[in-house]
N, C-alpha and C positions, 0 to 999 in steps of 0.2 A: 330581262337586266340590261341595264348600261353598260359599256365596256368599258369606260373608266370609273372610279367611285367620285362623289361631288367634288367639288371646287371645297364648297365649306358643309358639315354637318356637323350640326349644335343638338346635344341629346339632352332634356331633364336639368338645364342649366340654371344656378339661382344663384343670385346674389344680393348678401345681407351687408347691412352698417347699421347700427345703432338701434339693434334689434326691429329693425324694419325691413321687411322683404323688399329689394328695388327690384329687383330683375328676377323673371319666371319663364323663361322659356321651353317649353315642353319638348317641341323638335321642330326642326329648321335645316332644310336643306337646299341648296343653292348648286346648280350644275353650270348655268349658264359662265360662256367665258367671257362675256361682256360686262362692262361696268355694270353693279347694283347699286341702288341710291337707297338711301334708307331716309324715311319719311315718315312725320311725327310730329306731335305738338312740343311743347315745350314740359320738361318732366318723363318724357315719355320711355327715357334711359337709354337714348341714341347713342349718344359719348358714350357710357359706362359700357354700352354691348362692345363697341369696338375697342374700349381699353383690354376688356376681359377678353378678344377675339385675337389682340395683340400680345398676351401674358405679361401685361403692366400690372395687372392686378391679378389675384386670385379669386377662383368663385369657390362658393360655399361648397354649390354640388355641381355634379353634370358632367358629360364630355364635350371637346371641342376638338374636331377632327378635319384636318387642311390635308385634299387629296387623300384621304383614307388615313391621316397618320397624325397621332397624336400632337400636340404643340408645344415642343420640347426646344431646350433652347437651339439646338443645331436648326432648326426647322425656322426660328425666328432670327435668325440672321439670313434666311432667304424670305424677309419681309421687311418693309417700311411703312411709315407712317409720318403723317404730317397735321400738325395743329391746326386750328384757328388764327390764334398767332403764332407766327415764325419763331421758331427756337434756334437763332443763329449764336454764332462764338463770337465773342470780341477778337477779329480779326477782318483781314480783308476778304472783299469777294472770294476770289480766286483762293485764299490759301482755307475757307470752310470748305471748297469744294476738295483741293488737296489733302485736307484731314480726312474729311469721309472717305473716301480712295485707300488713304492709308490704312485705317480701322478695318476698312473691307477684303485688304492685302492684297492692292492691287502693286507692283510693284514701284520702287521709284523712280526707274528709266520711263516708265510708263504713263506716272501721272501729269507730266506737263502738259501733254498732248491729249489727253482724257480730260485735263479742266477746259483746255482753250476747246475743244467740244462741246463742253456740258455750257460754260460762254455764249458760245454760238447758241445751241439749243434755246438758253434763255433769253437770249437777246440781252445782254450783259457784259459784252466782251471790254465796252467801255468804261465798266466800273467796275472792271476786277482788280486794282487796288485799290477802290474808295472801301472804308471802313463797311463792312453789311450791317451795321445798326441804322446807318444814314439812309440806308435806302429808302423809297418808298414805301408805301403797303403793297403794291402791288409786284415792285420789283421784289422783296424781302421774301413774299410768295412764292415769286417765280426760281428765286433760288431756293429758298428750301425744298421745292417739289421736285428740282434736277440733283439738288443733293441727295435727296432720297432715292431717286432714279439710277443713282451711277451705279450701283453694283446691278442692277437690273433684277428685281426681285420679282421673287412671285407671286406676292402680293402687296398689292399697298392701302394701308387704312388712310382714308381722308375725314378730317373731322372739319366743316365747313372751311372747305380751302378759299372761298371766294365771298364769305361773308365780308361785306362792308368795303368792298372793293367796286368802283366804275365800272359802268358796263365792258371797255375796251379790255382794262384787266382781266375782268372776266369769263372775255373771249378767248385771252392768253392764257390762262393757266387750265380752260377748256381743251383748248389745243394740244397743250401739255398733257393732260390726263387723255385725251382721244390718241396722242400718239401711243403713248405707254401702254392701254391696252391692247392696240394692232399689232404691241408686240410682242405679248403674249401674257402681260402682267394681269393679275385678277384685280379687278379697282371694286373696294367697295367703301363707298361714299357715304358719308350724315350729310344732307343738306336741308336746306328751308326754302332754297331757290326754286320751287315748281318748273322755271326758265330753265334751269341748266337740267335738271331731272329728267324734263322732258325730252332734252337737245342728247342728253348723252345717255340714260339708262336702259340697258336692255331690260333689267328685272328692277321690282319694286317691292322694298320688307317696307310694312307699314307696322308702325310701333303704336301700342298706349299703354301708358301706366306699366312699367317693365315689361307687355307680353305683345308678342308679333299675331297681330289680328292676321296678317295674309302675307302672301309672297306672289304676287300678279306680274304676270310680262307687264313691262312698260304701256304700251301701246293699249293694251286692254285696262290694265289699272285708270291711266286718264281718260278714257270713254266712257269709265264705269265700274268702282271700286265694288267688290264682292260684301265687305262688310258695311253698315251700317254704319259707323265709328268713319272708316276711311270715307265716306262718302262726306257726311258733315263735314270732314276735316276739311275737304278739297272744296266743298262749298264756301265754308268760311274765306280761304284764300281766294279765292274769285272773287268774292266781296268786297277783300280789301282795294 
């Protein structure tokens, strides 16, 4: 038996909308400390799964456990999520960070130094007073990411964080994600970018039509997936 419960454990998880069963995951147990990447074709239910994990929506049935504990409001305070399109306040770059620190209970006397440190981390010091929504796409995503990481969350959910970004911006985002993972944050990320998945993933969750078809160490997955559907998915991606 392992010394510690899995980072994430899902059992009999279902989600229904409009009379349609959109997600049906019988069992999934993720024990890896490094980043877990969720892959699959459009409509597989990947983003929906993330929202269920973070408690943004409620399942029809089933259980979700993090380190052996149910995902209640107290636990969700130790999580963070960054969406494909950053959700930023109509404030300056620095004010976005200061507000997040306030929400997470950081004393006012500490916020200035913490904001300055986060700006350096995101390479946005020169943009501190600029309205956040006027940043470039890559800059906005870096801001959203360091803002999500400001309280050192236990779990970070990422929904296509590098989508539509140029290669340099993608590398910047990947570097921030790697730093978070190395600092002890469990990263669970949806991506269509096989390059990012290859570079960052410890393991791969492959989904199709609302089901998890396999959970495989990343190196093994890219060498040869277990399921025929995943094999076909990789073949199509490589042919593009």
